[in-house]
N, C-alpha and C positions, 0 to 999 in steps of 0.2 A: 733712307727707309723710315717711314713714320712708325710710331709706336703701335698704331692699330694694325699696320701691315705685318709687323713682326709678330704681333699676337696671333694674327690669322695663320702665318706660316707655322708657328709653333703648334697651334691647334691642329693644323693639317698633318704635321709630322707625328704628333701624338696619336692622331686617329689612325695613320698608317701603321704605326707600331702596334696599336691596339688590335687592328684587324689581323695583322700577322699572327697574333697570339690567339685571337678568338676563333678564326676560321679553322685552324687545325684542331682546336679544342672541340669545336662543334662536331667535326668529322669523327674524332676519337670517341667522344661521348656517344654519338649515334651508333657507331659500330659496336661499342661495348654493350650498349643497352640491348640491341637486337641479338647479340651473341648470348646474352643472359636469359632472354625470354623463354627459349625452349627448356633450359634448365629450371627456370622458375615453375613452368607448367608441370614438369616431371616431379619436382619436389612437392608442389602443392597437392598433386594426386596422391603421392606417397604418404604425406602427412595426414590428409583427410581419410585415406583408406585405413591407416593405422588407428585413427581416432574412431572410425566406425567399428573396427575390430574390438576396441576396448568397450565402446558403448554396447555392442552386442553381448559381450561377456557380462557386463554390468547388469543389463536387463535380464539375461538368463539367470544370473545368480539371485537377482531380486525376487523374481516370480517363482523360483524353484520350489520353495516350500508350499505356498498356497496352491500352485498349479498341480503339484504332486498330490496334495490332499483332494483336490477337486477331481483329478483323474481317477483316483481310487474309488471315489464316490460315484463317478459317472455323471457328475452334475453339469450338464451341458450349459444351463443358464449361467452358472457362476464362471465357467471357463470362458464363455463368450464375453461376459461382463469384464473379466480380468483382462482379456485381450483388448477389448474396447478401451479400457482405461489406459493400458500401455500405449495405445496408438495416439494418445494425447500428445506424446512427443512428436513434434511436427516433422521430424526427419524419418521416423519409423513408418514405412510405407505399408507393410503387411506382415502378418504373423500366421503361422500354421503349425499343426502338430500331426505327425505321421506315426503310425504304429510300425513295428519292425517288419511287417509284411508288405510294405510299399503302398499302404492305403492312407489317404488323407482323411483324418478323423475330424479335425476342427480347423477352421480358418476364418480370417476376416474377409470382408467382401472383395477387397482388391487383390487377393492372393493370385499371382499370375498362373495361368493355365499351363504356361511353357515350363514350369518348374515341376519336376517329377519327384516323388518320394523315393528314398533309398529302399531297395529290396534286399533280401538275403544274398542275392547274386551280385548286386551292385552296391557295395557299402558306401556310406556317406563320405564326402570329401573331408579331409582333416582340416584343411585351411579354408577360410572364406574365399568366395569367388566374386567376380564382377561380370554381370550379364547385361547384354543390350536387349531391351524390350522395346516394343513400339512406343511406349511412353517415355523411354530414355534409359540411361544406365541405372542399374540397381546393384547394391551390395548384398550378397546372399551369404548368411552365416548359418551353418547347420550344427546344432549342438545336441550330442547324444544326451538323452534325458533318463536319469536314474531315479528310482523311488526306493528308498531304503537299500541302496546298493544294487538293485535289480534293474537291468535295462528295460525301459518302458516304451521307448520310441525315440523320435527325433523332433526337436523344436527348431522351426525355421524362423529366422529374423531377417527381414528384408528391408533395407534402408534405401530411400530415394537419394540418388547421387546427382540430381540435376543442379543442386546448389553449388557443386564443385566447379562446374563450368562457369557459373556466375562469379564465384570467388576467384577463379583463375583469371577471368577477364578483369576483375577489380585489381588483382595483384599485378597483372601486366600494366594496368593503368598507373598503379602507384609506383611501379619500377620506373616507368617513363617519367612520371611526375618527380620522382626522386632525382633522376639525372637532370631534369630541367632545373630543379631547385639547386642541385650541386653546381650545375653550369653557371646559374645566376650568381650563386654565392662566390664562386671562384672569380667570375668576371668582375663582380662588384668590388671584391677585395683588391683585385689587380688594377682596375681602371679608376675606381672612385675612392681609393684609400684616403685621399686627401680630404674627401667630403664626409667620410664616416668616422666619427670618433669612437673610441672604445666604450665610452659611456653610452653612446647611441645603440651600439650592439647589445650591450647589457640590458638596456631598457626594453629592447625587442625580446630578449630571452625572458625577462620578467613578465612581459605581456603574454608570451606563449604559456608560461607556467600558470598564469591566471586564467588561461583559457580564452584569451581574446583573439586568437587566430594566428596563423603563420604569415599572413600576407601583409601585415602592417609595416614591417621594415622596408618593404619594397614600394616602388612608385605606384601611384593610384591607378595608372593605366594597366599595370601588370596585375594588380589585385583583382580588378574586375574580371580578368581572364582566368585567374587561378581560383576564384571563389567557388565555381561549380565543383572543381576537384576537391577543394577543402570541405565542401558540404558532403561529398561522397565519403571522404576520409572520416569525418566526424560521425556520419551514419554508421560506417563500418565499426568504428571504435565503440559506439553505443550498442551495436548488435553483439559485439564480443563481450561487453560488460553484462548485458542481459543474459547471455549464455553462461557466463561465469556465475551469475547469481543463481541460475537454475541448477547448476552443478553443485553449488554450495548448499542449496536447499535439500539436495539428495543426501549429502554427506554430513551436514551439521545438524545436530540435535539441539534445538534451542531451548534453554532452560536458564534459571537464575545463575547457576554456576558458569554456564557458557557466556552469559552476559558480563559477569564479573571478569572472566578471563579476557574477554574482548576489551573491556575498559583498561585493564592492567597492561595489555599488550599494545593497544592502539592509542590510548589516551592517558598513559601513565604520567602522573604528576600534573595533569591539567585540571584547572578549576572548573567545575560544572555548576551552573546556576539554572534553576527552573523558575519560570514565571507563569502563574495561572491565577484565575479569579478564585477558583475553589481551592480551599486548603485541604491537605491530606488528613489532618486530625482537628477535630472541633472540641473545644472545652465548653461544657455547659454546666450551669448551676443546677445541682440536684437538691433534693430535700435536705440532705445532711452533708454531702461531700460534692466536690467537683467531678463530673462525669466526663469521660473522654469517648467521643464517638468518631467512628471512621466511616465517612460517606461511601455509599455504594457507587463507585465511579470507576469506569474503565480507565480514565486518565490516571487516577491514583495507582491502580494496579500496574499500569504500564511504566510509570516513571519511578515509582518507589524503589524497585530493584537497582536502578541506576544510581539513585541517591545513596542507598545503603552501601553500594560498592565503592563509591568515590568520596563519601562523607561531604557531599556538597551542601548547597544552601537552596532552600525552596522558598520563594517569595510569593505570598498570596494574601488575599483579603481576609482579615480576621473578623468574622461575623458571629462567633459564638458568644453566648452571654457571659462566659467566664474567661474569654480569650485574653483580655487585658490583665487579668489577675495572675496569670501564670508566666508571663514573659518577663525578661530582665530589662535593664535600662535601655538596651538597644533593640527592644521589641523582639528578642530571640527566645525560642523555646526549643529544647532538644528532644527529638522524637526518633523512633516510637517510644512511648512512655516506659514500656517494660524493658527495653534494651536500646537506648539512644544510639543512633548511627549517623544522623545528619541534623542540620539546623533548619528550623522553620522561622522565617522572618515575616512578621505580620504587618500589613499595611492597613491603616485605619481610614474609614470613610464615614462622613456624616450622612444622615438620612437623606438630605437634599442631594448630595453627591451620588449616593447609591441610586436614588430615584432617577437622576439624569443620565449617569454613565451606564448603569446596569439595566434597570427596568426601561429606561427611555431609549437612548441611542442603540444599545446593544440588542435589546429584546423587542422593542417596538419598531426599530429601524432595520438593523442588519439581519436579525433572525428571519422575519417574513420576507425580506428582500432576497435572501439566499435560498429559501424554501418556497418552491412553487406550490403554495397551499391556499391560494385565493384569499389571502388576508393582506390588505393594503399596508405597506410599510408607512410608518409615521416618522417624519424627520422634523425636529425642532432645533433652532439655533442654540437654545439654552442647553439642550441635551448634548449637542455637539461640543459645546464649550466645556461641559463637565467631562465628556469623553476624552478630550485633549488633555485636560488637567490631570485626570487620573492616570492616563498613559504616561504623562511626564513624571508623575509621582513615582510610578513603578520604575521608570527609567532611572531616576535619581537613586532609588533604592538599589538597583542593580549596580550602578557605578560605585555606590558606597560599600557594597558587599564584595566587590571585585578586589582581590588582592594582587592581581597582575593585569597587564594591559591587554591580554589576549585570552579571556575566559571563553568557555563554551557556554552559550546561553540558549536554553530551550524555552521558546515562547509558545504558549498554548492558547489557541482558539481566537475567535472573532472579537473577544473583549480587548485585544491588544494589537489591532491592525497598525497603529501608528508607532508602536514601541520599537520595532526593528530599526527604522530610520533614525529615531532619536538616539538609540544606542550606537548606531554606526557613526554618527557625528561625534560622539564623545569617546567611544572606544573603537576606533577604526580597525584595529587589528583583531577584534573579537570574531569568533565564529558563531553566527546567530542562526539557529534552526527554528523556523516557525512552522507549526503544524496547525492546519485549518480543519477543525473536526466536523464542520458542517459542509453541505454542498457549496459549490461555486456556480453562480448563475451564468447565463449567456450574456454577451455584451449589452444587448438591448435592455434586458432586465436590470442589470447593474447600473445602466445609465440613469435610472430613476434617482439614484442617490445624488444629492446636491454637492457632496464632498467626495465624489468618486476619485478625482485626481489625487487628492490628499491621502486617501486610503491606499491607493495603489503605490504612491510615492513611499508611504510608510512601510508597506509590505516588501517593497523592492530593496529595503535595507538589509533583508535577510541574505545570508549565505546560501541556505537551503530553505526552500518553501515546499512543504509537503501537503498533499491531499490524499484522500482515500482511494480515488480511482483515476485512471488515465483520462477519463472523460472530463473530470473536474479540472485536471491540469490543462487540458485543451481549451476549456472555457476560459481559464485564467489567462493563458497566452493570447487568446483572441481578444479578451477584454483589454489587456495591456496594449496590444497592437492597435486597438480602436481609439484609446483615449490618451496614450502617452507617446512621447518621442523617445523610442528606444531601438536597440538592435536586438532582434530575436533570432536565435539559431534553433529552428525547429528540430534539426537533426540531433542536436545535443541537449535540447530542452533547456536552454539557458537564455537569460535576458541580461543585456548589458545596458546599464543606465547610471549616469553620473559617475563613471569611473568604477562602479561596482558590478560584480557579476553574480547573478542569482540562478542557482540550479532549481528548476521546478520539477518535482518528482512525485510519483505515487508511492505511498507507503500504507497499504491497507492495515488498519488497526485490528487487533483481535483481543482475546481474553487470556487469562492465566490458565496454563495447563500443567498438571491437573488442577481442578478447582481446589481452593484452600481447604474445603471441608470434605475432600474426597474420601478420606479414611474414616471420618466420624459420622457421615450422613446415614440416615436410616435406609433400610432396604426399600426397593420399589413397592413391594406389597404393603409394607408398613406405612409408607407415605400415602398410598391409595386409601388404605383403611382410615388413617387419621383425617385426611382431607374430606373423605366422604362423610365420616362421622361429624366432623366440624361443620360442614355445610348441610348436613342432613340429606345427603343424596343417596339413592339406592345403589346397591353394589353392582347391579347390572346396567347402570346408567353411564354412558360415555361422557367424558369431560373434555371440553375445549378450553383453552387458556389464552388470555392476552395479558401482557405485562408491559406497561408503558408509564411515562409521565402523562399527566392529563394535559396533553398538548394537541393543538389542532393539526399539527403536521403528522401525527401518528396514525391517522386513519381509524380512530376508535369508532366514530359515528358510522362510517362506511362498513366497518366490521360488524357492528350490531345489526345494521340493515341486512347484511349477508346472512346472519344467523336467522333473522326473521324470514328472509326468502327461503332458507333451507326448510324451516318448519312449515311454510306455506306449501312448498312443492313436494315435500316428503313428510306427510302427516304421520307416517309410521315412526318418525324420529321423535315425535312429541312424547314425553315421558321417558325416552331412552337417551336423550342428549341434553346436557346443561352446559352453559358457557359461563366461565368465570373471568371477569375483567378486573385485574388489579391496576388501579390508576392512582399513582402517587400525585398528590396535589403539587402544582407547579405555577409559580408566578401569579398567584391568585389575586394579587393586588391590581393586575391589569384587567381592563374591561373586557378585552377579547377572550381572555381565559375564563372569566366569570360567565360570559354568555355561552361559551363552548361547554362548560361544565353543566349548565342548565339544560342545554340541548341533549347532552349525553344522558343525564339523569331522566329526562322526560322520555327519551326513546326506550331506555331500559324498562321504565315503568309501563310504557305502552305495550312492549312485547310480553311482559309478564301478565298484564291484564288479558291479553289475547289468548295466551297458550297455557297459563298456569292452571293446575287443577289439583285439588287436594294438597298433598305435601310437595307436589312437583312444582319446581320453579325453573324456567328456562334460562334466565340471566341472573347472575350474581355480580352486582357492581360494587366493588370495594374501593372507595375513594379514600385511601389512607396509606400511610407509609408502612412498608413491610421490610423487615430485616432481610439481608441477602440469604441467610440460611433458611428463612421461612419461604422465600420465593423459590429457592431450590427444591423444597418439598413439593410445592405446587407443580414445578416442572416435572418432577419424577412421577407425580400422580396423574398427569394429564395424558390423554390419548392424542390430542392435537394441540399444537401451539400455532397461533395466528399472529403474524407480523405483517401488518398491512399499511405501512407508512405511505403517505402521499408523496413524500420526498424526504430522503434521509442521506446522511453522509455514509454511515456503515450500518448501524443498528446491531448492537452487541447482544440484544435479547435472543436473536436467532442462534447465535453461537453459544450462549449460556444454556439454552434449552438442549442443544446437541451435546454439550459437555456433560450435562447432568444425566444423560440416558446411557449409562453403562450396560443396560439391558438390551441396547440396540433396538428399542421399540419406540413407537410414537412417530408422528408425521408432522413436518414443518410446512405450513402454508405461508409463502413469502412473497412480499410485494416486489414487483420488478423495478421499483423506483428506490430500492435500497442498494447501498454498496455491497451488502452481503449477497445479493442476487448474482453478482459477478463471480462469486466463489462457490456458492452452495448450489450447484446445478441439480442435485438430486432432490431438492425441495420442490414442492408444487408451486410454481411461479405464477402469480396472478397480477392482473391489473385491478387495483382496489377500487378504482372508479367504476368498474364494470361489476355491478352487484351480483347479477346472475352468474357470471363466470366465477366469482369468488365463492358464491354459495355452492356451485357445482364442485369446485375444488375441495371445499369443506366436506361435502358428502362423500367424495372419492376418498378423502383422508380417513373418514370415519368407517368406511367399508373396505379399506385396503387390507389385503391378506398379510399375515404376519411375516411371511418370507420376503415379501416385497418391502415391507417396512424395514426389515433387518438389512437388506441389501442397500437401501438408500441411506439408512442411518450409519451403517458401517463406513461407507465412503465419506460421508460428511464428517464423521468423527476423526477420520484419518487426516482430512484437510485441516480441521481446527487444531488438531494435535500438532501437526508439523508447522502450520502457519499461525503460531501463537503470538502473544503480546511481546514476548522477549525477542522474537524475530523482528517485530515492528521497530522496537527501540534499537536493536542491534544494527539493522540496515541503515538507519539514519546516522548512527554514530560512526559506522564504517565509512560512509560517504563524507561525513565531516572530517574524519581523520585524514582521508586522502587529500581533501582540499587544504587542510592545515599543513600537511607535509609539503605540498606544492608552494604554498605561500611562504613557508619558512625557507625553502630553497631559494625562492625568488629574492627574499630579504637578504640572505647570505651573499648571493651574487651581487646585489646592490651595494653591500658593504665593502666588497672587494674592488669596486670600481673607483 
């Protein structure tokens, strides 16, 4: 017998033995799987029913106090508004309120006609029930409603249960998928043990922990079949994570103490480094002493509590006239000055470098590229070279400041698109969180940039890449898909490139709550009196307000045209309405900004020439810096605040105005092209390019009844209070902590192999 014949016989015998094992295993696995499916359906229904019971109780407890107050007042508008807001929960199908005589007093539009109110002769069921309606199964919970201990009626909470059938189908699918995987694992261990080393299995586990999928350890032909199931699994896990976040938002009160607690619990002992172009404290030469200024920046407000809690290091460009005089030999200064908590490391730029890196590539190139504001981006090779140089300088500073190989690095904004990949190459174990504070354009617009691949390559060095809105995340994923060779998992919003995995997630930024001057600010009436006296405006004159940097993306020109249109179409407002535009000078060395300032000044002068009479002036244009406390006084004095950005990442002015109005008065006119428009639904949303529409919204705001102002402002203040800046920072750090835990587990597994 030849060696080849013997080899064939042994292969045949091995195959026969293998089949003797695999065929019974297939039969056993199939019978077991189908035996478990009915039990899985029963358990799924039980679990979700119990979850709906708890959700009903939670909603009833939450609205108990305000609903009781509104019922006593008989305020139908507020009761309907409260029920409408509760229905924002996607599973809550309908709500209703019955009196004790069996009469339905209040209900939402979809309240089923088949459900009758309890009467004195037929008391309400003590336990929730499940009913089958033409639209499907619903979960009905009837809660006796007491006001000051006195029975007032019954509250009906009806949840849609259609999702349970879908989840049951998904669960059955995953049970079958589990047994398929289990069968494959057992078979591979038995049949291919000689071909799979222990190290190979461990590398597969490490890939799973990194989020690279479950199908890599298997053959390519198997992975293509399992990939759809894996996509469904990742989508389900992401849905569960979103629901967990929503549950956290109901139970967690985000504040500086909660953020510190989170840091101590999730990232205890970890080094945190922040990189931004703007520094949190600026030292300027005064007439006699060095003055310390704190820039009015949402970025500073958001990041500083993190730095104070962890005593980290903030790396930023030192641009103050006295910045060099206060640092030590390592360019460090400890801040805040009155009570040092963390370290500021300053980076020095020459005038030529600042011109190329900051004014050139960042603000003449990337800024107009990312903002659809009809200003052409300008790209120069010399600016790009400065941009690369400064990004590398900051990367070197991060490495020098890092006292361990796996720090947490928070990279801020479009000034440092190349920095994450530079850090990833030098500190591969670091956790890099990059937040892009401006919009991300569509792939076609981004394709204008000559160095688009280099920028994307740099950003994909991030562990987490954050944007303000899901729309910006979607644009970024599509841009990467267009210009880079990567593997994108849309279900989990991750990008795999060069052995690295990047989570692309939305983290809408907000403001500090309560505002830092909440306790010391003057009253509303005092602010109105002071501002009117300062501007010489009559007491019966309504005030509109705009607060922006003097930037072409902010829609200031369009805003003033809307004011002009208002005065044209409603001449009765002449003498009864004045508009104040606070416009802080910005990047005035750039030609586009100089031209824009001239246009704004000319339009303001034109409007005043048309409509001014005597002491009355319709437009007050204040092109100068105002301290945050002064701006807050204008917010409190204004009747209307206009935010008409042509394109914006978030725009915190809208939220600052809302936070200032503890009187729950005033109206916000808000551009649909801001990130804030996706959260502040009670504002008057406008298209700033449509001048007449914006003017009509302004007129509606000026004539809006006080009760409607209060309803709108109360709802928006609740949103800004709950979704504040501490939540923004906390969410990113929670996600970073989870990723670090998985990576550390993968590293430990690797060490044991």
